[in-house]
C-alpha positions in Angstrom: 103.0 119.5 219.5 99.8 121.6 217.7 98.1 120.3 214.6 97.1 122.3 211.6 94.4 121.3 209.4 92.3 123.1 206.4 88.5 123.6 206.4 87.0 122.8 203.0 83.3 124.2 203.2 83.0 123.3 199.5 80.5 126.2 199.3 80.1 127.6 195.7 78.1 130.4 193.8 74.7 128.7 192.9 74.7 127.4 189.7 78.2 126.2 189.6 79.1 123.0 187.7 79.3 120.7 190.8 81.6 118.2 189.1 84.1 120.9 188.0 83.7 122.0 191.7 84.6 119.1 193.2 87.7 118.6 191.3 89.0 121.9 192.3 88.1 120.9 196.1 90.0 117.5 195.7 93.2 119.2 194.5 93.0 121.5 197.6 92.7 118.2 199.8 95.8 116.7 197.9 97.8 120.0 198.3 97.0 119.9 202.2 98.1 116.1 202.4 101.2 116.7 200.2 102.0 119.6 202.1 102.0 117.6 205.6 98.8 119.1 206.9 97.0 116.9 209.6 93.3 117.5 209.3 90.4 118.4 206.8 87.0 119.4 207.9 83.7 120.2 206.2 80.5 121.7 207.2 76.8 121.4 206.7 74.0 123.7 205.8 70.7 122.9 204.2 68.9 125.1 201.4 71.9 127.5 201.5 70.1 129.7 198.9 73.1 132.1 198.1 75.4 129.2 197.7 75.4 125.6 196.6 76.9 123.3 199.4 77.6 119.6 199.0 76.6 117.6 202.0 79.6 116.7 204.4 79.0 112.9 204.5 79.6 112.0 200.8 82.0 114.7 200.5 84.2 113.5 203.5 83.9 109.9 202.3 85.4 110.8 198.7 88.0 112.9 200.2 89.0 110.2 202.6 90.5 108.4 199.4 92.9 111.2 198.8 93.5 112.4 202.3 96.3 109.8 203.5 96.8 110.0 207.3 94.9 113.2 207.7 92.0 113.4 210.4 88.6 113.9 208.9 85.7 115.6 210.5 82.9 117.9 210.5 82.6 121.4 211.3 79.8 120.8 211.8 77.0 118.3 211.6 73.5 119.8 212.7 72.8 117.1 215.1 69.2 118.6 216.2 67.9 118.3 212.7 68.6 114.7 212.0 67.7 111.2 213.3 70.2 110.0 215.9 70.2 106.5 214.6 70.9 107.6 211.3 73.6 109.9 212.5 75.1 107.4 214.7 75.3 104.6 211.8 76.5 107.2 209.0 79.5 108.7 211.1 80.4 105.2 212.6 80.8 104.2 208.9 82.8 107.5 207.9 85.1 106.4 210.8 85.7 103.2 209.3 86.1 104.7 205.9 89.0 107.0 207.3 90.5 104.4 209.4 89.5 105.5 212.9 90.6 109.0 212.3 87.3 111.1 212.1 86.1 113.8 214.5 82.3 114.1 215.1 81.9 117.9 215.2 78.2 118.8 215.9 76.3 122.1 216.7 73.1 123.7 217.0 73.0 125.8 213.7 70.9 129.1 213.6 69.1 129.3 210.5 65.5 129.3 211.0 64.7 127.9 207.3 66.6 124.6 208.1 64.6 124.1 211.5 61.4 124.6 209.6 62.2 122.5 206.6 62.6 119.6 209.1 59.7 120.6 210.9 61.3 121.3 214.2 60.0 124.0 216.4 63.0 126.2 217.4 62.2 125.9 221.1 62.9 122.3 221.0 66.2 122.3 219.2 68.4 122.4 222.6 66.3 119.4 223.9 66.9 117.4 220.6 70.4 118.2 220.3 71.1 116.8 223.8 69.1 114.0 223.5 70.6 113.1 220.0 74.2 113.3 221.3 73.1 111.1 224.2 71.7 108.4 221.8 74.6 108.5 219.2 77.3 108.1 222.1 75.2 105.1 223.4 74.9 103.5 219.9 78.6 103.9 219.6 79.2 102.0 222.9 77.4 98.9 221.6 75.2 98.5 224.7 71.6 98.4 225.0 70.0 102.1 224.0 66.9 103.1 225.5 64.8 106.3 224.0 61.1 107.4 224.0 60.7 110.8 222.2 58.6 112.0 219.5 61.3 111.5 216.7 63.1 108.4 218.2 61.9 105.5 220.1 64.4 102.6 221.1 63.7 99.9 223.3 67.1 98.3 224.3 68.5 98.3 220.7 72.0 97.4 220.0 74.0 99.1 217.2 76.3 96.7 215.3 77.6 99.5 213.1 80.2 100.7 215.3 83.1 103.2 214.6 86.6 101.9 214.2 88.0 104.1 217.0 86.2 106.6 219.3 85.6 109.9 217.5 86.1 112.8 219.7 83.0 115.0 220.0 83.7 118.6 219.1 81.0 121.0 219.7 80.7 124.5 218.0 79.4 127.3 220.1 78.8 131.0 219.4 76.7 132.2 222.5 77.9 132.1 226.2 75.0 129.5 227.0 76.4 127.4 224.2 79.9 127.6 225.4 78.9 126.2 228.7 76.9 123.6 226.9 80.1 122.3 225.2 81.8 122.4 228.3 79.5 119.9 230.1 78.6 117.7 227.2 81.5 117.5 224.7 85.1 116.4 224.5 86.1 120.2 223.6 85.1 123.3 222.3 85.4 123.7 218.4 86.2 127.6 218.6 84.2 129.5 216.0 85.9 131.6 213.1 83.3 134.3 213.5 84.1 135.7 216.8 86.8 138.4 217.7 89.8 137.4 219.6 88.7 139.5 222.7 85.4 137.6 222.8 87.1 134.3 222.4 89.5 134.8 225.4 86.4 135.8 227.8 84.6 132.8 226.7 87.5 130.4 227.2 87.2 131.9 230.7 83.7 130.8 230.7 84.3 127.3 229.1 87.1 126.2 231.6 85.1 127.4 234.6 81.8 125.6 233.6 84.0 122.3 232.8 85.6 122.4 236.2 82.2 123.0 238.0 81.1 120.0 236.2 83.8 118.0 237.6 85.4 117.5 234.2 89.0 117.1 233.5 90.7 120.1 231.4 90.2 119.2 227.6 92.8 117.2 225.8 92.8 119.2 222.6 91.5 122.5 222.1 90.7 123.3 218.4 90.2 127.0 216.8 89.0 127.8 213.5 90.2 131.0 211.6 89.7 132.8 208.4 92.9 133.0 206.7 94.9 133.8 203.5 98.4 133.7 203.2 100.5 135.4 200.3 104.0 136.6 200.1 103.1 140.1 201.3 100.2 141.5 203.4 99.0 143.6 200.2 98.7 140.8 197.9 96.9 138.9 200.6 94.5 141.5 201.0 93.9 142.1 197.1 93.1 138.3 196.9 91.1 137.3 199.9 89.1 140.5 200.5 86.3 140.2 197.7 85.5 136.5 198.7 85.7 136.9 202.4 83.8 140.2 202.3 81.0 138.3 200.2 81.0 135.3 202.6 80.2 137.4 205.8 77.7 139.4 204.0 76.0 136.1 203.3 76.4 135.2 207.1 74.9 138.7 207.8 71.8 137.8 205.6 71.4 134.5 207.4 71.5 135.8 210.7 74.7 134.2 211.9 75.7 137.2 213.9 72.3 137.2 215.8 73.5 134.3 217.9 76.9 135.9 218.5 77.6 137.4 222.0 77.2 141.1 222.4 75.6 141.2 219.1 78.4 141.3 217.0 77.2 142.5 213.6 78.5 141.3 210.3 76.9 143.9 208.7 80.0 146.1 208.3 82.7 147.5 206.3 85.6 144.9 205.6 88.2 146.6 207.5 86.2 146.9 210.5 84.9 143.3 210.3 88.5 141.9 209.7 90.1 143.5 212.7 90.8 141.0 215.5 88.7 138.4 213.3 90.3 137.5 210.1 94.0 136.3 209.6 95.4 137.8 206.1 98.8 138.6 205.3 102.3 137.2 204.8 103.6 134.1 206.4 105.0 136.5 209.2 101.7 138.2 209.7 99.8 134.9 210.1 102.4 133.7 212.4 102.0 137.1 214.5 98.2 136.5 214.6 98.1 132.8 215.4 101.1 132.2 217.8 99.3 133.9 220.6 96.5 131.5 220.6 99.3 128.6 221.5 99.7 130.6 224.9 95.6 130.3 225.4 96.0 126.3 224.8 94.8 125.8 221.3 96.7 123.0 220.0 94.6 122.4 216.8 94.5 125.1 214.2 91.7 124.7 211.6 92.1 127.3 208.9 89.5 128.0 206.1 91.6 129.7 203.3 88.9 129.1 200.5 85.7 130.8 199.9 83.2 130.9 197.3 84.0 132.2 194.0 87.8 132.2 194.9 89.7 131.2 192.0 91.2 127.7 192.9 94.6 128.7 191.9 94.5 131.3 194.7 93.3 129.2 197.3 96.0 126.5 196.3 98.5 129.2 196.7 97.7 129.9 200.2 97.5 126.4 201.1 100.8 125.7 200.0 102.3 128.6 201.6 100.7 127.9 205.1 101.9 124.4 204.8 105.4 125.4 203.9 106.1 128.5 206.1 103.3 128.7 208.8 102.4 125.1 209.8 105.9 124.1 210.8 106.4 126.9 213.0 103.1 126.5 214.6 103.8 123.0 215.5 107.4 123.5 216.8 106.8 126.6 218.8 106.6 126.0 222.7 103.3 127.0 224.1 101.6 127.8 227.4 98.9 125.2 228.5 95.9 125.2 230.8 97.0 124.2 234.4 95.1 121.4 236.2 92.5 123.8 237.6 91.6 124.5 234.1 92.9 128.2 233.9 94.8 129.7 231.1 98.1 131.0 231.5 99.1 134.4 232.1 99.4 136.2 228.4 102.8 137.2 227.4 103.6 140.8 226.8 104.5 140.4 223.2 104.1 143.0 220.1 102.5 140.9 217.7 100.8 142.5 214.9 97.5 141.9 213.5 97.3 140.3 209.9 93.9 142.0 209.4 93.4 144.8 206.7 94.0 147.3 209.6 97.1 146.3 211.5 97.3 147.0 215.3 99.4 145.8 218.1 98.7 143.1 220.5 96.0 141.7 218.3 95.8 138.0 217.7 93.6 136.5 214.5 
């Protein structure tokens, strides 16, 4: 059965009252919980400039008190920027706070200003990322850990700050090289919300082939993030979502997010062009038409972002409630194809799905 969760970036217009913003975001957590959604995720940026952005650890620890039985995770923690001992102890502590239901979502990030702020040359980021992941995992094992790096030296230390469970490692990836890295090193690939469906389908083949070549089993869980807004009609959904989604991706373009995408998928485009084959904006029927085909590609955890900087909280709440009431139950109950033992995706069904983007077209998912 598929899981359906919500992604709460907690990005706000710069200068926004942080206490008022926190209260609004907590109302979204409670709406997701009361609607029976399965998970809640938060992301990380440093020096976001265009937005204010609460850091995920205090945010996730606070929302855990209101999240009930929902899984709680990062999407993502910028692992290469941070000391691995601090990361291991903090995220083990978060796992205890949420009763062993945490997900350790990690990624490289792409903003030069963040690496410069932490004094890390970009050419070192992959090595630091992979080494930090090794150290975190070994510290969580409770066994002796050794490291001799410029940024971390450990001589057989044992951590006594252990997670309550075993947090799975979900690795975000945009480029083909990063997708292959996720196949080799992570428990699964956290599929990003930025790429088109066509790109993701191609990269899923890369991911499964790389995983098989490394002698690894097919993943137990395949999460997909999507930008989504659900309203009673498609026209109303586009009206409410478009200003804030367009603004969000204008900032992404300024930050250079699209420069790490495959085949140079530029975000500096008109909204209608950007939305096609990427955003899910429409009625419940539109949203299901866009999301259900992902089940046939093996996706079984949908992480949905339906709130963007500047959007009135009432509009975000309306989308959360409609998604929980009319979209999530169908995603959970519908049968889906799954990858076979060789890690290949099932043949795509010939189904006339309609895109829920601003420019509908046939046979388009998400």
